[in-house]
N, CA, C and O atoms as a GROMACS GRO file, in nm:
protein
  324
    1MET      N    1   1.401   0.406   0.331
    1MET     CA    2   1.393   0.533   0.269
    1MET      C    3   1.426   0.636   0.382
    1MET      O    4   1.399   0.612   0.499
    2THR      N    5   1.491   0.760   0.339
    2THR     CA    6   1.495   0.867   0.455
    2THR      C    7   1.390   0.966   0.432
    2THR      O    8   1.353   1.019   0.328
    3ALA      N    9   1.345   0.980   0.572
    3ALA     CA   10   1.253   1.085   0.605
    3ALA      C   11   1.296   1.196   0.615
    3ALA      O   12   1.416   1.214   0.633
    4ALA      N   13   1.196   1.312   0.604
    4ALA     CA   14   1.239   1.453   0.617
    4ALA      C   15   1.323   1.483   0.726
    4ALA      O   16   1.397   1.581   0.716
    5SER      N   17   1.325   1.413   0.832
    5SER     CA   18   1.387   1.440   0.959
    5SER      C   19   1.530   1.389   0.955
    5SER      O   20   1.609   1.426   1.042
    6GLY      N   21   1.565   1.312   0.865
    6GLY     CA   22   1.692   1.224   0.852
    6GLY      C   23   1.690   1.084   0.879
    6GLY      O   24   1.768   1.003   0.829
    7LEU      N   25   1.588   1.054   0.968
    7LEU     CA   26   1.566   0.921   1.015
    7LEU      C   27   1.533   0.820   0.907
    7LEU      O   28   1.480   0.864   0.805
    8THR      N   29   1.557   0.701   0.916
    8THR     CA   30   1.535   0.617   0.822
    8THR      C   31   1.412   0.531   0.842
    8THR      O   32   1.385   0.472   0.947
    9LEU      N   33   1.331   0.530   0.717
    9LEU     CA   34   1.198   0.469   0.752
    9LEU      C   35   1.198   0.352   0.672
    9LEU      O   36   1.254   0.348   0.563
   10GLN      N   37   1.120   0.227   0.737
   10GLN     CA   38   1.088   0.098   0.670
   10GLN      C   39   0.947   0.105   0.649
   10GLN      O   40   0.877   0.109   0.750
   11VAL      N   41   0.878   0.108   0.512
   11VAL     CA   42   0.756   0.087   0.495
   11VAL      C   43   0.713  -0.055   0.513
   11VAL      O   44   0.780  -0.143   0.459
   12LEU      N   45   0.606  -0.084   0.584
   12LEU     CA   46   0.575  -0.225   0.626
   12LEU      C   47   0.470  -0.268   0.516
   12LEU      O   48   0.426  -0.179   0.443
   13GLU      N   49   0.435  -0.377   0.500
   13GLU     CA   50   0.344  -0.439   0.387
   13GLU      C   51   0.166  -0.399   0.459
   13GLU      O   52   0.119  -0.395   0.572
   14SER      N   53   0.122  -0.381   0.343
   14SER     CA   54  -0.012  -0.299   0.369
   14SER      C   55  -0.113  -0.391   0.306
   14SER      O   56  -0.116  -0.396   0.183
   15PRO      N   57  -0.189  -0.457   0.370
   15PRO     CA   58  -0.312  -0.551   0.269
   15PRO      C   59  -0.373  -0.408   0.182
   15PRO      O   60  -0.400  -0.296   0.225
   16GLY      N   61  -0.381  -0.461   0.056
   16GLY     CA   62  -0.464  -0.396  -0.028
   16GLY      C   63  -0.379  -0.287  -0.104
   16GLY      O   64  -0.422  -0.229  -0.204
   17VAL      N   65  -0.242  -0.262  -0.042
   17VAL     CA   66  -0.166  -0.166  -0.120
   17VAL      C   67  -0.061  -0.237  -0.185
   17VAL      O   68  -0.011  -0.332  -0.125
   18PRO      N   69  -0.025  -0.208  -0.290
   18PRO     CA   70   0.120  -0.303  -0.355
   18PRO      C   71   0.230  -0.211  -0.270
   18PRO      O   72   0.207  -0.105  -0.211
   19CYS      N   73   0.353  -0.279  -0.279
   19CYS     CA   74   0.442  -0.235  -0.182
   19CYS      C   75   0.513  -0.121  -0.264
   19CYS      O   76   0.580  -0.034  -0.209
   20ALA      N   77   0.494  -0.128  -0.391
   20ALA     CA   78   0.561  -0.010  -0.442
   20ALA      C   79   0.502   0.135  -0.456
   20ALA      O   80   0.557   0.243  -0.476
   21ASP      N   81   0.359   0.096  -0.437
   21ASP     CA   82   0.273   0.210  -0.416
   21ASP      C   83   0.296   0.269  -0.285
   21ASP      O   84   0.331   0.386  -0.277
   22ALA      N   85   0.280   0.197  -0.183
   22ALA     CA   86   0.324   0.238  -0.065
   22ALA      C   87   0.418   0.318  -0.054
   22ALA      O   88   0.397   0.432  -0.013
   23LYS      N   89   0.581   0.264  -0.098
   23LYS     CA   90   0.687   0.342  -0.076
   23LYS      C   91   0.667   0.460  -0.129
   23LYS      O   92   0.695   0.558  -0.060
   24ASP      N   93   0.619   0.477  -0.252
   24ASP     CA   94   0.602   0.603  -0.330
   24ASP      C   95   0.528   0.705  -0.269
   24ASP      O   96   0.555   0.825  -0.276
   25LEU      N   97   0.407   0.638  -0.192
   25LEU     CA   98   0.333   0.730  -0.123
   25LEU      C   99   0.402   0.797   0.002
   25LEU      O  100   0.388   0.915   0.034
   26VAL      N  101   0.471   0.715   0.061
   26VAL     CA  102   0.529   0.764   0.193
   26VAL      C  103   0.656   0.862   0.146
   26VAL      O  104   0.677   0.962   0.215
   27SER      N  105   0.730   0.838   0.044
   27SER     CA  106   0.832   0.900  -0.013
   27SER      C  107   0.774   1.035  -0.064
   27SER      O  108   0.842   1.136  -0.057
   28ARG      N  109   0.656   1.038  -0.114
   28ARG     CA  110   0.603   1.186  -0.173
   28ARG      C  111   0.567   1.261  -0.056
   28ARG      O  112   0.579   1.383  -0.059
   29PHE      N  113   0.519   1.196   0.057
   29PHE     CA  114   0.484   1.261   0.172
   29PHE      C  115   0.606   1.335   0.235
   29PHE      O  116   0.627   1.455   0.253
   30GLN      N  117   0.675   1.233   0.260
   30GLN     CA  118   0.816   1.300   0.326
   30GLN      C  119   0.891   1.397   0.262
   30GLN      O  120   0.959   1.471   0.334
   31ALA      N  121   0.893   1.414   0.127
   31ALA     CA  122   0.898   1.519   0.039
   31ALA      C  123   0.836   1.641   0.076
   31ALA      O  124   0.903   1.743   0.084
   32GLN      N  125   0.698   1.641   0.102
   32GLN     CA  126   0.633   1.768   0.140
   32GLN      C  127   0.677   1.792   0.269
   32GLN      O  128   0.683   1.913   0.289
   33LEU      N  129   0.711   1.726   0.362
   33LEU     CA  130   0.776   1.765   0.484
   33LEU      C  131   0.910   1.831   0.494
   33LEU      O  132   0.954   1.893   0.591
   34ALA      N  133   0.968   1.810   0.375
   34ALA     CA  134   1.128   1.879   0.370
   34ALA      C  135   1.110   2.049   0.417
   34ALA      O  136   1.054   2.144   0.362
   35GLY      N  137   1.190   2.035   0.550
   35GLY     CA  138   1.224   2.150   0.617
   35GLY      C  139   1.107   2.193   0.702
   35GLY      O  140   1.112   2.305   0.754
   36ARG      N  141   1.010   2.122   0.719
   36ARG     CA  142   0.922   2.129   0.831
   36ARG      C  143   0.897   2.053   0.939
   36ARG      O  144   0.809   2.077   1.021
   37GLN      N  145   0.976   1.953   0.943
   37GLN     CA  146   0.995   1.876   1.052
   37GLN      C  147   1.160   1.822   1.078
   37GLN      O  148   1.218   1.728   1.023
   38PRO      N  149   1.203   1.903   1.169
   38PRO     CA  150   1.371   1.902   1.175
   38PRO      C  151   1.354   1.763   1.274
   38PRO      O  152   1.248   1.732   1.329
   39ALA      N  153   1.477   1.691   1.285
   39ALA     CA  154   1.531   1.575   1.361
   39ALA      C  155   1.475   1.603   1.530
   39ALA      O  156   1.416   1.521   1.600
   40GLY      N  157   1.506   1.717   1.559
   40GLY     CA  158   1.474   1.723   1.710
   40GLY      C  159   1.304   1.775   1.739
   40GLY      O  160   1.266   1.814   1.850
   41SER      N  161   1.236   1.769   1.648
   41SER     CA  162   1.105   1.810   1.656
   41SER      C  163   1.022   1.725   1.751
   41SER      O  164   1.043   1.605   1.736
   42GLY      N  165   0.942   1.752   1.835
   42GLY     CA  166   0.860   1.728   1.917
   42GLY      C  167   0.727   1.706   1.887
   42GLY      O  168   0.644   1.645   1.955
   43LYS      N  169   0.709   1.768   1.761
   43LYS     CA  170   0.523   1.783   1.712
   43LYS      C  171   0.548   1.699   1.588
   43LYS      O  172   0.647   1.695   1.515
   44PRO      N  173   0.417   1.622   1.580
   44PRO     CA  174   0.391   1.571   1.433
   44PRO      C  175   0.374   1.653   1.341
   44PRO      O  176   0.370   1.774   1.368
   45ALA      N  177   0.361   1.603   1.203
   45ALA     CA  178   0.339   1.707   1.095
   45ALA      C  179   0.227   1.596   0.994
   45ALA      O  180   0.224   1.473   0.996
   46SER      N  181   0.159   1.672   0.930
   46SER     CA  182   0.073   1.603   0.832
   46SER      C  183   0.047   1.683   0.716
   46SER      O  184   0.060   1.805   0.713
   47ALA      N  185   0.000   1.594   0.600
   47ALA     CA  186  -0.023   1.644   0.496
   47ALA      C  187  -0.109   1.569   0.395
   47ALA      O  188  -0.112   1.450   0.424
   48THR      N  189  -0.172   1.595   0.301
   48THR     CA  190  -0.259   1.504   0.222
   48THR      C  191  -0.203   1.486   0.090
   48THR      O  192  -0.172   1.587   0.027
   49VAL      N  193  -0.181   1.355   0.030
   49VAL     CA  194  -0.096   1.312  -0.083
   49VAL      C  195  -0.204   1.224  -0.162
   49VAL      O  196  -0.234   1.115  -0.116
   50ASP      N  197  -0.261   1.268  -0.278
   50ASP     CA  198  -0.363   1.211  -0.360
   50ASP      C  199  -0.470   1.145  -0.271
   50ASP      O  200  -0.513   1.030  -0.273
   51GLY      N  201  -0.502   1.252  -0.192
   51GLY     CA  202  -0.633   1.189  -0.106
   51GLY      C  203  -0.598   1.131   0.008
   51GLY      O  204  -0.682   1.127   0.098
   52TRP      N  205  -0.468   1.074   0.028
   52TRP     CA  206  -0.450   1.005   0.147
   52TRP      C  207  -0.427   1.100   0.256
   52TRP      O  208  -0.365   1.200   0.216
   53LEU      N  209  -0.455   1.101   0.377
   53LEU     CA  210  -0.417   1.172   0.500
   53LEU      C  211  -0.292   1.097   0.561
   53LEU      O  212  -0.291   0.980   0.600
   54CYS      N  213  -0.199   1.175   0.561
   54CYS     CA  214  -0.056   1.119   0.611
   54CYS      C  215   0.006   1.219   0.714
   54CYS      O  216   0.022   1.340   0.703
   55VAL      N  217   0.037   1.133   0.819
   55VAL     CA  218   0.084   1.195   0.957
   55VAL      C  219   0.225   1.114   1.003
   55VAL      O  220   0.253   0.994   1.005
   56SER      N  221   0.295   1.228   1.037
   56SER     CA  222   0.464   1.180   1.078
   56SER      C  223   0.458   1.232   1.223
   56SER      O  224   0.438   1.348   1.262
   57GLY      N  225   0.480   1.111   1.298
   57GLY     CA  226   0.493   1.143   1.445
   57GLY      C  227   0.609   1.206   1.479
   57GLY      O  228   0.684   1.220   1.382
   58PRO      N  229   0.655   1.254   1.594
   58PRO     CA  230   0.747   1.373   1.613
   58PRO      C  231   0.891   1.283   1.632
   58PRO      O  232   0.912   1.193   1.714
   59PRO      N  233   0.980   1.338   1.532
   59PRO     CA  234   1.113   1.255   1.534
   59PRO      C  235   1.181   1.248   1.654
   59PRO      O  236   1.260   1.154   1.657
   60SER      N  237   1.177   1.315   1.755
   60SER     CA  238   1.221   1.327   1.870
   60SER      C  239   1.199   1.194   1.964
   60SER      O  240   1.277   1.157   2.051
   61SER      N  241   1.092   1.138   1.932
   61SER     CA  242   1.017   1.018   1.986
   61SER      C  243   1.036   0.896   1.904
   61SER      O  244   0.991   0.790   1.946
   62GLN      N  245   1.110   0.901   1.771
   62GLN     CA  246   1.087   0.799   1.687
   62GLN      C  247   0.969   0.764   1.610
   62GLN      O  248   0.948   0.652   1.564
   63GLY      N  249   0.877   0.886   1.595
   63GLY     CA  250   0.766   0.872   1.524
   63GLY      C  251   0.773   0.798   1.400
   63GLY      O  252   0.876   0.823   1.336
   64GLY      N  253   0.705   0.726   1.354
   64GLY     CA  254   0.694   0.685   1.231
   64GLY      C  255   0.590   0.762   1.141
   64GLY      O  256   0.535   0.861   1.189
   65THR      N  257   0.562   0.722   1.014
   65THR     CA  258   0.441   0.750   0.935
   65THR      C  259   0.330   0.675   0.903
   65THR      O  260   0.351   0.563   0.858
   66THR      N  261   0.193   0.719   0.918
   66THR     CA  262   0.082   0.653   0.888
   66THR      C  263   0.019   0.734   0.771
   66THR      O  264   0.010   0.856   0.765
   67CYS      N  265  -0.007   0.678   0.715
   67CYS     CA  266  -0.119   0.726   0.581
   67CYS      C  267  -0.246   0.646   0.574
   67CYS      O  268  -0.244   0.527   0.604
   68SER      N  269  -0.350   0.701   0.539
   68SER     CA  270  -0.500   0.643   0.562
   68SER      C  271  -0.575   0.687   0.448
   68SER      O  272  -0.568   0.807   0.421
   69LEU      N  273  -0.651   0.609   0.371
   69LEU     CA  274  -0.753   0.643   0.282
   69LEU      C  275  -0.860   0.559   0.290
   69LEU      O  276  -0.824   0.446   0.254
   70GLN      N  277  -0.976   0.563   0.322
   70GLN     CA  278  -1.096   0.502   0.367
   70GLN      C  279  -1.067   0.374   0.437
   70GLN      O  280  -1.048   0.385   0.558
   71ASP      N  281  -1.060   0.256   0.386
   71ASP     CA  282  -1.032   0.134   0.482
   71ASP      C  283  -0.868   0.098   0.441
   71ASP      O  284  -0.831  -0.016   0.467
   72LYS      N  285  -0.797   0.166   0.396
   72LYS     CA  286  -0.660   0.138   0.362
   72LYS      C  287  -0.547   0.201   0.458
   72LYS      O  288  -0.564   0.318   0.492
   73THR      N  289  -0.441   0.139   0.501
   73THR     CA  290  -0.386   0.219   0.585
   73THR      C  291  -0.215   0.177   0.546
   73THR      O  292  -0.195   0.061   0.511
   74VAL      N  293  -0.110   0.262   0.553
   74VAL     CA  294   0.022   0.224   0.501
   74VAL      C  295   0.083   0.286   0.628
   74VAL      O  296   0.045   0.389   0.684
   75PHE      N  297   0.193   0.198   0.668
   75PHE     CA  298   0.267   0.231   0.804
   75PHE      C  299   0.419   0.231   0.756
   75PHE      O  300   0.469   0.143   0.686
   76ALA      N  301   0.483   0.344   0.806
   76ALA     CA  302   0.628   0.336   0.791
   76ALA      C  303   0.686   0.354   0.924
   76ALA      O  304   0.670   0.460   0.984
   77GLY      N  305   0.765   0.241   0.983
   77GLY     CA  306   0.837   0.283   1.103
   77GLY      C  307   0.966   0.316   1.070
   77GLY      O  308   1.019   0.303   0.959
   78VAL      N  309   1.033   0.374   1.206
   78VAL     CA  310   1.135   0.393   1.194
   78VAL      C  311   1.256   0.282   1.220
   78VAL      O  312   1.259   0.217   1.324
   79ALA      N  313   1.340   0.269   1.131
   79ALA     CA  314   1.425   0.151   1.138
   79ALA      C  315   1.547   0.160   1.226
   79ALA      O  316   1.613   0.264   1.224
   80ALA      N  317   1.587   0.051   1.312
   80ALA     CA  318   1.670   0.051   1.401
   80ALA      C  319   1.825   0.095   1.311
   80ALA      O  320   1.849   0.057   1.197
   81GLU      N  321   1.890   0.158   1.373
   81GLU     CA  322   2.037   0.201   1.305
   81GLU      C  323   2.132   0.109   1.357
   81GLU      O  324   2.250   0.117   1.323
   0.00000   0.00000   0.00000
């Protein structure tokens, strides 16, 4: 999937979270970041999606996405181009 910064993200397997749900969560979070985190940004960005706290690391350092809710965590890493 494409991040708000234009980087390609790969959602990793997350115990207790179905793959389709994890992808949907990261996709909706990235949609919220549209226009807020350009590719050259050196700062992280965060937002809440359905109670999940999601953080996108700085695109300039290939930061991925982490979303957490209670004891569940979803990771999406920057895919190698």
